[in-house]
C-alpha positions as CSV (number, residue, x, y, z in Angstrom):
1,M,-4.0,-38.8,-25.4
2,S,-7.1,-37.7,-27.2
3,A,-7.8,-41.5,-28.0
4,F,-7.4,-42.4,-24.1
5,A,-9.7,-39.4,-23.3
6,H,-12.3,-40.4,-25.6
7,H,-12.1,-44.1,-24.4
8,L,-12.4,-42.8,-20.9
9,S,-15.5,-40.6,-21.7
10,Y,-17.2,-43.4,-23.5
11,D,-16.5,-45.7,-20.7
12,F,-18.0,-43.3,-18.1
13,R,-21.2,-42.6,-20.3
14,T,-21.6,-46.3,-20.6
15,G,-21.5,-46.8,-16.8
16,V,-24.3,-43.9,-16.6
17,R,-26.6,-45.8,-19.1
18,D,-25.9,-49.3,-17.9
19,R,-28.6,-50.2,-15.4
20,S,-26.6,-52.9,-13.8
21,K,-23.7,-50.6,-13.1
22,L,-25.9,-47.8,-11.8
23,L,-27.4,-50.5,-9.5
24,M,-23.9,-51.5,-8.1
25,Y,-22.4,-47.9,-8.1
26,Y,-25.3,-45.9,-6.6
27,L,-28.6,-47.8,-5.8
28,F,-27.3,-50.8,-3.8
29,P,-24.6,-48.8,-1.7
30,L,-27.1,-45.9,-1.0
31,V,-29.9,-48.2,0.0
32,F,-27.5,-50.3,2.2
33,F,-26.4,-46.8,3.8
34,L,-30.0,-45.9,4.6
35,L,-30.8,-49.3,6.0
36,M,-27.6,-49.7,8.2
37,G,-27.7,-46.0,9.2
38,G,-31.2,-46.4,10.5
39,L,-30.7,-49.8,12.1
40,M,-27.2,-49.6,13.5
41,S,-27.5,-46.1,14.7
42,S,-30.2,-47.2,17.1
43,V,-28.6,-50.5,18.0
44,N,-24.9,-49.3,18.3
45,P,-24.4,-45.6,18.9
46,G,-20.7,-46.2,18.1
47,F,-21.6,-46.8,14.5
48,T,-22.0,-43.0,13.9
49,K,-18.2,-42.9,14.3
50,V,-17.5,-45.1,11.4
51,I,-20.6,-44.6,9.2
52,V,-18.9,-42.2,6.7
53,P,-15.8,-44.4,6.2
54,G,-17.6,-47.7,6.5
55,M,-20.3,-47.0,3.9
56,T,-17.8,-45.2,1.6
57,L,-15.7,-48.4,1.7
58,F,-18.8,-50.6,1.2
59,A,-19.5,-48.6,-2.0
60,F,-15.7,-49.1,-3.1
61,M,-16.1,-52.9,-2.5
62,C,-19.3,-53.0,-4.5
63,S,-17.8,-51.5,-7.6
64,S,-14.3,-53.2,-7.2
65,F,-15.3,-56.7,-6.1
66,L,-18.7,-57.1,-7.7
67,T,-18.5,-55.1,-11.0
68,L,-15.0,-54.5,-12.2
69,P,-13.9,-58.2,-12.4
70,S,-17.0,-59.4,-14.1
71,G,-16.9,-56.6,-16.6
72,L,-13.2,-57.5,-17.7
73,V,-13.9,-61.2,-18.0
74,T,-17.2,-60.5,-19.8
75,A,-15.6,-58.4,-22.5
76,R,-12.6,-60.8,-22.9
77,E,-14.9,-63.7,-23.4
78,A,-16.9,-61.7,-25.9
79,G,-14.1,-61.0,-28.1
80,V,-14.0,-57.4,-27.3
81,Y,-10.2,-57.4,-26.5
82,R,-9.3,-59.0,-29.9
83,S,-11.1,-56.0,-31.6
84,Y,-9.1,-53.5,-29.1
85,R,-5.8,-55.2,-30.0
86,I,-6.4,-55.1,-33.7
87,N,-7.1,-51.2,-33.4
88,G,-4.0,-50.8,-31.3
89,V,-5.6,-50.2,-27.9
90,P,-3.0,-51.0,-25.2
91,S,-3.7,-53.4,-22.4
92,T,-3.1,-50.8,-19.9
93,S,-6.0,-48.7,-21.2
94,I,-8.2,-51.7,-21.1
95,M,-7.4,-52.2,-17.4
96,G,-7.0,-48.7,-16.4
97,I,-9.8,-46.8,-18.0
98,P,-12.6,-48.8,-16.0
99,V,-10.6,-48.0,-12.8
100,L,-10.6,-44.3,-13.7
101,S,-14.2,-44.1,-14.8
102,T,-15.2,-46.1,-11.7
103,A,-13.2,-43.7,-9.6
104,V,-15.4,-40.8,-10.7
105,H,-18.6,-42.7,-9.7
106,M,-17.1,-43.3,-6.3
107,A,-16.0,-39.8,-5.9
108,I,-19.9,-38.9,-6.2
109,I,-21.1,-41.5,-4.0
110,T,-18.4,-40.4,-1.4
111,V,-19.6,-37.0,-1.4
112,I,-23.4,-38.0,-1.1
113,I,-22.5,-40.3,1.9
114,L,-20.2,-37.6,3.5
115,V,-23.0,-34.9,3.3
116,A,-25.9,-37.1,4.1
117,A,-24.5,-39.2,7.1
118,P,-24.3,-36.2,9.6
119,R,-27.7,-34.9,8.5
120,L,-29.6,-38.2,8.5
121,F,-27.9,-40.3,11.3
122,H,-25.7,-37.8,13.2
123,G,-22.7,-39.5,11.6
124,V,-19.3,-38.0,12.8
125,V,-17.7,-36.0,10.0
126,P,-13.9,-36.8,9.6
127,S,-11.9,-34.0,11.4
128,N,-9.1,-34.2,8.8
129,L,-10.8,-33.8,5.4
130,P,-7.6,-33.9,3.3
131,G,-6.6,-37.1,5.4
132,F,-10.0,-38.6,4.6
133,V,-9.6,-37.8,0.8
134,G,-6.1,-39.6,1.0
135,A,-7.5,-42.5,2.8
136,A,-10.4,-42.9,0.3
137,L,-8.0,-42.7,-2.5
138,L,-5.7,-45.3,-1.2
139,S,-8.5,-47.6,-0.2
140,Y,-10.2,-47.3,-3.6
141,L,-6.9,-48.2,-5.4
142,A,-6.3,-51.1,-3.2
143,C,-9.9,-52.6,-3.8
144,A,-9.7,-51.8,-7.4
145,G,-6.3,-53.3,-7.9
146,A,-7.6,-56.5,-6.2
147,G,-10.7,-56.4,-8.5
148,V,-8.7,-55.9,-11.7
149,L,-6.3,-58.8,-10.7
150,I,-9.2,-61.1,-10.1
151,G,-10.7,-60.2,-13.4
152,V,-7.5,-60.7,-15.3
153,A,-6.6,-64.0,-13.7
154,A,-10.0,-65.7,-13.4
155,G,-10.7,-68.0,-16.3
156,N,-14.4,-67.3,-16.5
157,A,-17.4,-65.4,-15.0
158,N,-18.4,-68.1,-12.5
159,L,-14.8,-68.3,-11.0
160,T,-14.7,-64.5,-10.9
161,I,-17.9,-64.4,-8.9
162,L,-16.6,-67.1,-6.3
163,V,-13.3,-65.2,-5.9
164,S,-14.8,-62.0,-5.5
165,Q,-17.3,-63.1,-2.8
166,L,-14.5,-64.6,-0.8
167,F,-13.1,-61.1,-0.4
168,Y,-16.5,-59.2,-0.3
169,I,-18.7,-61.1,2.2
170,P,-15.9,-61.5,4.9
171,S,-15.0,-57.9,4.5
172,I,-18.5,-56.9,5.4
173,V,-18.5,-59.0,8.6
174,L,-14.9,-58.8,9.7
175,G,-13.5,-55.6,8.0
176,G,-14.7,-53.1,10.6
177,L,-17.3,-51.6,8.6
178,M,-20.2,-52.4,11.1
179,V,-18.4,-52.9,14.3
180,P,-14.7,-52.3,15.3
181,A,-12.4,-55.2,14.4
182,S,-11.0,-54.6,17.9
183,I,-14.0,-56.3,19.6
184,L,-13.6,-59.5,17.6
185,P,-12.0,-62.6,19.2
186,P,-8.3,-62.7,18.8
187,A,-8.3,-65.4,16.2
188,L,-10.9,-63.4,14.1
189,Q,-8.7,-60.2,14.4
190,R,-5.9,-62.2,12.9
191,I,-7.9,-63.5,10.2
192,S,-9.3,-60.2,9.3
193,L,-6.0,-58.8,8.5
194,L,-6.2,-61.0,5.5
195,L,-8.8,-58.6,4.1
196,P,-8.2,-55.3,2.4
197,A,-11.2,-53.7,4.2
198,T,-9.6,-54.1,7.6
199,H,-6.6,-52.1,6.6
200,C,-8.7,-49.6,4.7
201,M,-10.8,-48.9,7.9
202,R,-7.5,-48.5,9.8
203,V,-6.2,-46.0,7.5
204,F,-9.4,-44.1,7.5
205,S,-9.3,-43.9,11.2
206,G,-5.7,-43.0,11.4
207,L,-5.6,-40.3,8.7
208,A,-9.1,-38.9,8.7
209,M,-9.5,-39.0,12.6
210,P,-6.0,-38.3,14.0
211,D,-7.4,-38.5,17.6
212,A,-8.4,-42.2,16.9
213,G,-5.0,-43.6,17.8
214,G,-2.3,-42.6,15.4
215,V,-1.3,-43.4,11.8
216,P,-1.4,-47.1,11.0
217,V,2.1,-47.5,9.4
218,L,1.5,-51.1,8.8
219,S,-1.8,-50.8,7.1
220,L,-0.4,-48.1,5.1
221,A,2.5,-50.2,3.9
222,V,0.3,-53.2,3.1
223,L,-2.1,-51.3,1.0
224,A,0.6,-49.6,-0.9
225,A,2.5,-52.9,-1.6
226,S,-0.9,-54.5,-2.7
227,I,-1.7,-51.6,-5.1
228,V,1.8,-51.9,-6.8
229,L,1.7,-55.8,-7.0
230,S,-1.9,-55.9,-8.0
231,F,-1.7,-53.7,-11.1
232,G,1.8,-54.8,-12.0
233,L,0.7,-58.5,-11.8
234,A,-2.5,-57.7,-13.8
235,A,-0.4,-56.1,-16.4
236,F,1.9,-59.1,-16.7
237,I,-1.0,-61.8,-16.5
238,F,-3.3,-60.0,-18.9
239,E,-4.5,-62.2,-21.9
240,W,-6.3,-60.9,-25.0
241,D,-8.3,-63.9,-25.6
242,S,-10.8,-65.9,-23.4
243,R,-8.9,-68.7,-21.4
244,A,-12.2,-70.2,-20.0
245,A,-11.2,-73.5,-21.2
246,A,-7.6,-73.6,-20.4
247,P,-6.5,-70.9,-17.9
248,S,-3.0,-69.6,-18.4
249,R,-0.4,-70.8,-15.8
250,K,0.6,-67.2,-15.2
251,A,-2.9,-66.8,-13.6
252,W,-1.5,-68.5,-10.5
253,L,0.8,-65.5,-10.1
254,A,-2.2,-63.4,-9.0
255,L,-1.7,-64.9,-5.7
256,V,1.5,-62.9,-5.2
257,G,-0.6,-59.8,-5.2
258,F,-2.1,-60.9,-1.9
259,L,1.0,-61.7,0.0
260,P,1.1,-58.2,1.8
261,Y,-2.3,-59.2,3.5
262,V,-0.7,-62.6,4.3
263,A,2.4,-61.0,5.9
264,A,0.2,-58.5,7.9
265,A,-1.8,-61.6,9.4
266,V,1.5,-63.2,10.0
267,I,2.9,-60.2,11.8
268,G,-0.3,-59.2,13.5
269,G,-0.7,-55.9,15.2
């Protein structure tokens, strides 16, 4: 346990000193928060209702889709995992510690957004704070699980970036972070159900603001199933050595981790 705590502390301190991680964990989300808060609040007054969960989720996606996967692939390609294996570090720690250390950074950025949004942009404060915390935790784990699965399954850094962007960019446009997904055309609403962000925003709305329409049971089930599948499959697919030249056949099993979102799109609602 002491070795795990030491590894976790080291990873967290490394994240504080790493300029690229500081950029993705804090600077980029906060600059985007300030820009969107100033712009969208004047263009779309309804944005004040979703600025807190929307910008919180944006920070989660920056860390999970743009930072976690590339970090895992880079370390594997550099041979770091071989060193860990020799020294008896389990694969669960290799995947779990970045998720936990990043969660601390995301807790900090969430508090900053929660405090700043009402003061700067008249953002609506969640009426159910415990529900907001629960929704944030579930959303972060869903995004982090997807990020870890991408990082473990991708054969190289270029593929990691491509797959991550396939989730990141559509999530910003269709996930309900800027405008409610309900105003999208029916076809795009169905497509948006393929994205974790859509279900995360629904859970935020249902748990943090109970007057917004009730608890979204389908989205809760989808996120819970995706978390279990993503981390379970990542543990099964994990490889100690770089597979850039010949990706493992097990990597294709990563697609199973996204079946809950496919099922949600088929079911609709």
